[in-house]
MARBA-53257 format. One record per residue (C-alpha): residue number from 1; chain; x, y, z. Coordinates in steps of 0.2 Angstrom, whole numbers, plus 5000, padded with zeros to 4 digits. Example, Ala and Ser with C-alpha at 12.3 -4.5 7.8 and 13.67 -1.06 7.14 Angstrom:
+-----+-------+------+-------+------+
!   n ! chain ! east ! north !   up !
+-----+-------+------+-------+------+
!   1 !     A ! 5062 !  4978 ! 5039 !
!   2 !     A ! 5068 !  4995 ! 5036 !
+-----+-------+------+-------+------+
This chain:
+-----+-------+------+-------+------+
!   n ! chain ! east ! north !   up !
+-----+-------+------+-------+------+
!   1 !     A ! 5085 !  5199 ! 5064 !
!   2 !     A ! 5084 !  5217 ! 5062 !
!   3 !     A ! 5072 !  5229 ! 5072 !
!   4 !     A ! 5067 !  5244 ! 5062 !
!   5 !     A ! 5063 !  5259 ! 5073 !
!   6 !     A ! 5050 !  5268 ! 5063 !
!   7 !     A ! 5051 !  5284 ! 5074 !
!   8 !     A ! 5057 !  5290 ! 5090 !
!   9 !     A ! 5041 !  5295 ! 5098 !
!  10 !     A ! 5029 !  5287 ! 5110 !
!  11 !     A ! 5012 !  5290 ! 5118 !
!  12 !     A ! 5018 !  5284 ! 5135 !
!  13 !     A ! 5032 !  5288 ! 5147 !
!  14 !     A ! 5035 !  5272 ! 5156 !
!  15 !     A ! 5046 !  5274 ! 5171 !
!  16 !     A ! 5056 !  5258 ! 5167 !
!  17 !     A ! 5058 !  5261 ! 5149 !
!  18 !     A ! 5076 !  5258 ! 5142 !
!  19 !     A ! 5072 !  5268 ! 5127 !
!  20 !     A ! 5067 !  5284 ! 5136 !
!  21 !     A ! 5084 !  5293 ! 5132 !
!  22 !     A ! 5081 !  5288 ! 5113 !
!  23 !     A ! 5063 !  5294 ! 5112 !
!  24 !     A ! 5059 !  5312 ! 5110 !
!  25 !     A ! 5045 !  5324 ! 5107 !
!  26 !     A ! 5055 !  5330 ! 5091 !
!  27 !     A ! 5048 !  5320 ! 5077 !
!  28 !     A ! 5061 !  5309 ! 5068 !
!  29 !     A ! 5050 !  5297 ! 5057 !
!  30 !     A ! 5057 !  5287 ! 5043 !
!  31 !     A ! 5051 !  5290 ! 5026 !
!  32 !     A ! 5046 !  5277 ! 5013 !
!  33 !     A ! 5063 !  5277 ! 5004 !
!  34 !     A ! 5072 !  5274 ! 5020 !
!  35 !     A ! 5060 !  5260 ! 5025 !
!  36 !     A ! 5062 !  5251 ! 5009 !
!  37 !     A ! 5081 !  5253 ! 5010 !
!  38 !     A ! 5080 !  5245 ! 5028 !
!  39 !     A ! 5070 !  5231 ! 5021 !
!  40 !     A ! 5083 !  5227 ! 5008 !
!  41 !     A ! 5097 !  5228 ! 5022 !
!  42 !     A ! 5087 !  5216 ! 5033 !
!  43 !     A ! 5080 !  5204 ! 5020 !
!  44 !     A ! 5094 !  5190 ! 5022 !
!  45 !     A ! 5087 !  5185 ! 5039 !
!  46 !     A ! 5069 !  5183 ! 5032 !
!  47 !     A ! 5061 !  5191 ! 5048 !
!  48 !     A ! 5060 !  5209 ! 5054 !
!  49 !     A ! 5053 !  5218 ! 5069 !
!  50 !     A ! 5045 !  5236 ! 5069 !
!  51 !     A ! 5049 !  5246 ! 5085 !
!  52 !     A ! 5049 !  5264 ! 5090 !
!  53 !     A ! 5045 !  5273 ! 5101 !
!  54 !     A ! 5028 !  5267 ! 5098 !
!  55 !     A ! 5027 !  5261 ! 5079 !
!  56 !     A ! 5008 !  5263 ! 5078 !
!  57 !     A ! 5011 !  5281 ! 5079 !
!  58 !     A ! 5019 !  5282 ! 5062 !
!  59 !     A ! 5008 !  5291 ! 5049 !
!  60 !     A ! 5012 !  5279 ! 5036 !
!  61 !     A ! 5012 !  5263 ! 5046 !
!  62 !     A ! 4997 !  5255 ! 5036 !
!  63 !     A ! 5007 !  5257 ! 5020 !
!  64 !     A ! 5023 !  5249 ! 5028 !
!  65 !     A ! 5013 !  5235 ! 5034 !
!  66 !     A ! 5005 !  5232 ! 5017 !
!  67 !     A ! 5023 !  5232 ! 5009 !
!  68 !     A ! 5028 !  5219 ! 5022 !
!  69 !     A ! 5012 !  5208 ! 5019 !
!  70 !     A ! 5017 !  5206 ! 5001 !
!  71 !     A ! 5036 !  5205 ! 5002 !
!  72 !     A ! 5040 !  5187 ! 5001 !
!  73 !     A ! 5057 !  5189 ! 5007 !
!  74 !     A ! 5050 !  5190 ! 5025 !
!  75 !     A ! 5042 !  5176 ! 5033 !
!  76 !     A ! 5038 !  5184 ! 5050 !
!  77 !     A ! 5036 !  5202 ! 5055 !
!  78 !     A ! 5035 !  5206 ! 5074 !
!  79 !     A ! 5026 !  5223 ! 5079 !
!  80 !     A ! 5032 !  5229 ! 5096 !
!  81 !     A ! 5018 !  5240 ! 5103 !
!  82 !     A ! 5009 !  5245 ! 5119 !
!  83 !     A ! 4993 !  5241 ! 5110 !
!  84 !     A ! 4983 !  5256 ! 5113 !
!  85 !     A ! 4981 !  5261 ! 5095 !
!  86 !     A ! 4979 !  5244 ! 5087 !
!  87 !     A ! 4961 !  5248 ! 5082 !
!  88 !     A ! 4967 !  5262 ! 5071 !
!  89 !     A ! 4977 !  5249 ! 5061 !
!  90 !     A ! 4967 !  5234 ! 5063 !
!  91 !     A ! 4964 !  5229 ! 5045 !
!  92 !     A ! 4983 !  5231 ! 5041 !
!  93 !     A ! 4988 !  5221 ! 5056 !
!  94 !     A ! 4977 !  5206 ! 5052 !
!  95 !     A ! 4989 !  5195 ! 5043 !
!  96 !     A ! 4996 !  5177 ! 5047 !
!  97 !     A ! 5014 !  5183 ! 5045 !
!  98 !     A ! 5012 !  5197 ! 5058 !
!  99 !     A ! 5016 !  5194 ! 5077 !
! 100 !     A ! 5009 !  5207 ! 5088 !
! 101 !     A ! 5019 !  5208 ! 5104 !
! 102 !     A ! 5010 !  5219 ! 5116 !
! 103 !     A ! 5019 !  5226 ! 5131 !
! 104 !     A ! 5005 !  5227 ! 5144 !
! 105 !     A ! 5005 !  5242 ! 5156 !
! 106 !     A ! 4994 !  5243 ! 5172 !
! 107 !     A ! 4979 !  5254 ! 5174 !
! 108 !     A ! 4990 !  5263 ! 5187 !
! 109 !     A ! 5003 !  5268 ! 5173 !
! 110 !     A ! 4991 !  5272 ! 5158 !
! 111 !     A ! 4974 !  5275 ! 5166 !
! 112 !     A ! 4958 !  5266 ! 5165 !
! 113 !     A ! 4953 !  5272 ! 5148 !
! 114 !     A ! 4969 !  5267 ! 5139 !
! 115 !     A ! 4969 !  5250 ! 5148 !
! 116 !     A ! 4950 !  5247 ! 5142 !
! 117 !     A ! 4955 !  5252 ! 5125 !
! 118 !     A ! 4970 !  5239 ! 5125 !
! 119 !     A ! 4958 !  5226 ! 5132 !
! 120 !     A ! 4946 !  5230 ! 5118 !
! 121 !     A ! 4960 !  5230 ! 5105 !
! 122 !     A ! 4965 !  5212 ! 5110 !
! 123 !     A ! 4947 !  5206 ! 5108 !
! 124 !     A ! 4946 !  5214 ! 5091 !
! 125 !     A ! 4962 !  5205 ! 5085 !
! 126 !     A ! 4955 !  5188 ! 5092 !
! 127 !     A ! 4938 !  5191 ! 5083 !
! 128 !     A ! 4949 !  5193 ! 5067 !
! 129 !     A ! 4957 !  5176 ! 5070 !
! 130 !     A ! 4974 !  5183 ! 5077 !
! 131 !     A ! 4974 !  5175 ! 5094 !
! 132 !     A ! 4989 !  5164 ! 5090 !
! 133 !     A ! 4998 !  5179 ! 5083 !
! 134 !     A ! 4997 !  5189 ! 5099 !
! 135 !     A ! 5010 !  5189 ! 5113 !
! 136 !     A ! 5008 !  5198 ! 5129 !
! 137 !     A ! 5023 !  5205 ! 5138 !
! 138 !     A ! 5026 !  5212 ! 5155 !
! 139 !     A ! 5041 !  5222 ! 5162 !
! 140 !     A ! 5045 !  5218 ! 5180 !
! 141 !     A ! 5052 !  5234 ! 5187 !
! 142 !     A ! 5048 !  5237 ! 5205 !
! 143 !     A ! 5046 !  5227 ! 5221 !
! 144 !     A ! 5029 !  5221 ! 5226 !
! 145 !     A ! 5023 !  5226 ! 5208 !
! 146 !     A ! 5004 !  5223 ! 5205 !
! 147 !     A ! 5002 !  5211 ! 5191 !
! 148 !     A ! 4983 !  5210 ! 5192 !
! 149 !     A ! 4980 !  5218 ! 5176 !
! 150 !     A ! 4990 !  5207 ! 5164 !
! 151 !     A ! 4984 !  5192 ! 5174 !
! 152 !     A ! 4966 !  5198 ! 5171 !
! 153 !     A ! 4970 !  5198 ! 5152 !
! 154 !     A ! 4978 !  5181 ! 5152 !
! 155 !     A ! 4963 !  5174 ! 5161 !
! 156 !     A ! 4950 !  5183 ! 5151 !
! 157 !     A ! 4957 !  5177 ! 5134 !
! 158 !     A ! 4965 !  5161 ! 5139 !
! 159 !     A ! 4983 !  5165 ! 5134 !
! 160 !     A ! 4995 !  5150 ! 5138 !
! 161 !     A ! 5011 !  5161 ! 5137 !
! 162 !     A ! 5017 !  5177 ! 5143 !
! 163 !     A ! 5034 !  5185 ! 5139 !
! 164 !     A ! 5043 !  5194 ! 5153 !
! 165 !     A ! 5058 !  5204 ! 5156 !
! 166 !     A ! 5066 !  5210 ! 5172 !
! 167 !     A ! 5070 !  5228 ! 5169 !
! 168 !     A ! 5088 !  5233 ! 5173 !
! 169 !     A ! 5087 !  5250 ! 5182 !
! 170 !     A ! 5095 !  5265 ! 5173 !
! 171 !     A ! 5102 !  5270 ! 5190 !
! 172 !     A ! 5117 !  5258 ! 5190 !
! 173 !     A ! 5119 !  5262 ! 5209 !
! 174 !     A ! 5105 !  5250 ! 5213 !
! 175 !     A ! 5118 !  5236 ! 5211 !
! 176 !     A ! 5121 !  5221 ! 5200 !
! 177 !     A ! 5118 !  5203 ! 5206 !
! 178 !     A ! 5110 !  5210 ! 5222 !
! 179 !     A ! 5096 !  5218 ! 5211 !
! 180 !     A ! 5090 !  5201 ! 5206 !
! 181 !     A ! 5090 !  5194 ! 5224 !
! 182 !     A ! 5080 !  5209 ! 5229 !
! 183 !     A ! 5067 !  5206 ! 5214 !
! 184 !     A ! 5065 !  5188 ! 5218 !
! 185 !     A ! 5050 !  5189 ! 5230 !
! 186 !     A ! 5041 !  5199 ! 5217 !
! 187 !     A ! 5045 !  5187 ! 5203 !
! 188 !     A ! 5040 !  5172 ! 5212 !
! 189 !     A ! 5023 !  5180 ! 5216 !
! 190 !     A ! 5021 !  5182 ! 5197 !
! 191 !     A ! 5027 !  5164 ! 5194 !
! 192 !     A ! 5014 !  5157 ! 5206 !
! 193 !     A ! 5000 !  5166 ! 5198 !
! 194 !     A ! 5005 !  5160 ! 5181 !
! 195 !     A ! 5006 !  5142 ! 5187 !
! 196 !     A ! 4989 !  5143 ! 5193 !
! 197 !     A ! 4983 !  5150 ! 5176 !
! 198 !     A ! 4993 !  5136 ! 5167 !
! 199 !     A ! 5002 !  5150 ! 5158 !
! 200 !     A ! 5020 !  5148 ! 5153 !
! 201 !     A ! 5033 !  5161 ! 5157 !
! 202 !     A ! 5045 !  5165 ! 5143 !
! 203 !     A ! 5060 !  5177 ! 5146 !
! 204 !     A ! 5063 !  5191 ! 5134 !
! 205 !     A ! 5080 !  5198 ! 5140 !
! 206 !     A ! 5089 !  5198 ! 5157 !
! 207 !     A ! 5085 !  5180 ! 5162 !
! 208 !     A ! 5089 !  5178 ! 5181 !
! 209 !     A ! 5106 !  5169 ! 5183 !
! 210 !     A ! 5105 !  5151 ! 5190 !
! 211 !     A ! 5116 !  5156 ! 5205 !
! 212 !     A ! 5102 !  5167 ! 5212 !
! 213 !     A ! 5090 !  5153 ! 5215 !
! 214 !     A ! 5091 !  5141 ! 5230 !
! 215 !     A ! 5088 !  5123 ! 5227 !
! 216 !     A ! 5070 !  5124 ! 5233 !
! 217 !     A ! 5067 !  5138 ! 5221 !
! 218 !     A ! 5074 !  5129 ! 5207 !
! 219 !     A ! 5063 !  5114 ! 5211 !
! 220 !     A ! 5048 !  5126 ! 5210 !
! 221 !     A ! 5053 !  5134 ! 5194 !
! 222 !     A ! 5055 !  5117 ! 5186 !
! 223 !     A ! 5037 !  5114 ! 5190 !
! 224 !     A ! 5031 !  5129 ! 5180 !
! 225 !     A ! 5021 !  5125 ! 5164 !
! 226 !     A ! 5034 !  5129 ! 5151 !
! 227 !     A ! 5030 !  5128 ! 5132 !
! 228 !     A ! 5045 !  5116 ! 5129 !
! 229 !     A ! 5062 !  5110 ! 5136 !
! 230 !     A ! 5071 !  5124 ! 5127 !
! 231 !     A ! 5061 !  5138 ! 5136 !
! 232 !     A ! 5063 !  5128 ! 5152 !
! 233 !     A ! 5082 !  5128 ! 5150 !
! 234 !     A ! 5082 !  5147 ! 5147 !
! 235 !     A ! 5071 !  5150 ! 5162 !
! 236 !     A ! 5082 !  5139 ! 5174 !
! 237 !     A ! 5097 !  5149 ! 5169 !
! 238 !     A ! 5105 !  5135 ! 5160 !
! 239 !     A ! 5108 !  5144 ! 5143 !
! 240 !     A ! 5107 !  5162 ! 5136 !
! 241 !     A ! 5093 !  5169 ! 5125 !
! 242 !     A ! 5104 !  5183 ! 5119 !
! 243 !     A ! 5104 !  5183 ! 5100 !
! 244 !     A ! 5112 !  5195 ! 5087 !
! 245 !     A ! 5097 !  5207 ! 5085 !
! 246 !     A ! 5102 !  5223 ! 5076 !
! 247 !     A ! 5091 !  5239 ! 5079 !
! 248 !     A ! 5091 !  5251 ! 5064 !
! 249 !     A ! 5086 !  5269 ! 5068 !
! 250 !     A ! 5079 !  5284 ! 5058 !
! 251 !     A ! 5095 !  5293 ! 5058 !
! 252 !     A ! 5105 !  5280 ! 5049 !
! 253 !     A ! 5113 !  5272 ! 5064 !
! 254 !     A ! 5112 !  5254 ! 5070 !
! 255 !     A ! 5116 !  5245 ! 5087 !
! 256 !     A ! 5116 !  5228 ! 5094 !
! 257 !     A ! 5101 !  5234 ! 5105 !
! 258 !     A ! 5096 !  5249 ! 5115 !
! 259 !     A ! 5109 !  5245 ! 5129 !
! 260 !     A ! 5123 !  5247 ! 5117 !
! 261 !     A ! 5116 !  5264 ! 5109 !
! 262 !     A ! 5129 !  5275 ! 5116 !
! 263 !     A ! 5144 !  5264 ! 5115 !
! 264 !     A ! 5142 !  5253 ! 5099 !
! 265 !     A ! 5133 !  5264 ! 5087 !
! 266 !     A ! 5138 !  5263 ! 5069 !
! 267 !     A ! 5131 !  5268 ! 5052 !
! 268 !     A ! 5122 !  5254 ! 5043 !
! 269 !     A ! 5127 !  5261 ! 5026 !
! 270 !     A ! 5145 !  5255 ! 5030 !
! 271 !     A ! 5138 !  5237 ! 5029 !
! 272 !     A ! 5131 !  5228 ! 5014 !
! 273 !     A ! 5117 !  5219 ! 5024 !
! 274 !     A ! 5112 !  5213 ! 5041 !
! 275 !     A ! 5123 !  5198 ! 5038 !
! 276 !     A ! 5138 !  5209 ! 5036 !
+-----+-------+------+-------+------+
């Protein structure tokens, strides 16, 4: 699958964001010609993601969404967003092939006004019949993190799944496997809350290795309300979720993911398609 970075700007500056070095106040938005070229490049996989920065900031987003809505080469389109500007593009986002993956930030991070707008935008999507197309996500990035805001949204709207990722610090001095041990108490506080809400945790990236857990902890993890056995096996550290996603950037470069941006950046014009 390809993720098309529509631009390199964002309306937030999250302290945990792995894309902070990529995002910039200098506008680098893709044009329609480049967008269509990227679609041709990505078509063999039949699905595509829209990323940024914050993709909902692109001035031609509605046009791009309309193109994807009628492009039968793509069966699924995932829009990765912080959700604050969904109301500006609501009509274009309401489509059964679109998945809206909302990275939920706390009121502490984005302010009460922005959080209220996000809350309202989720309600607007649900009113338009898009509840099954919404996925909430949370980045776990600090010890004793307050999860009350995303738990509020899960409970309010009855979501049965949340996507989470344990953020790897940009400061490599914080350690490798020891970092996961340090984050365990915070993670288990979240797991207990999700279990009480009968909400399934699903890993995005950085699933905790099995060796980090004690036998008692594994027993508790096995009791969580997973969506299926496949998700359970990922969460228990029995298999990897890493798949060949390719990120395409406005400057014509591509990488396996943001983590490879500095070391494994190539020109996608050197390849015939994403399969190549």
